[in-house]
C-alpha positions, 0 to 999 in steps of 0.5 A: 500500500502506498502512503498516498492511499491513506488519509486521516479517518481511512478505515483499515483492516488489521491483518497482523499478529494479535496484540494485547487488547486486540479482539479478533471479532473487531479487526477494524481501526481508523488511520490517524497519521504517520510516524514522524520518522518514516512511512513504515509505521502509523498511528491508528485508533483502535477501539478508542485507543491510539496505537502505533503499528506497522503499515504492513499489518493493515490493509484498506477496509472495503 
């Protein structure tokens, strides 16, 4: 996925490995922004909590 595909509030589907607090029945999250140091990590809102994840762990939800 290119950095040009994501804008604030883009709905994403998490496809990575589970993390603490992750619920398999709710894999959707919302894009908040990129990390200031590069384009490979992003900030997302997941169930009301801001989380820092890698771009490779998400795809755009349809």
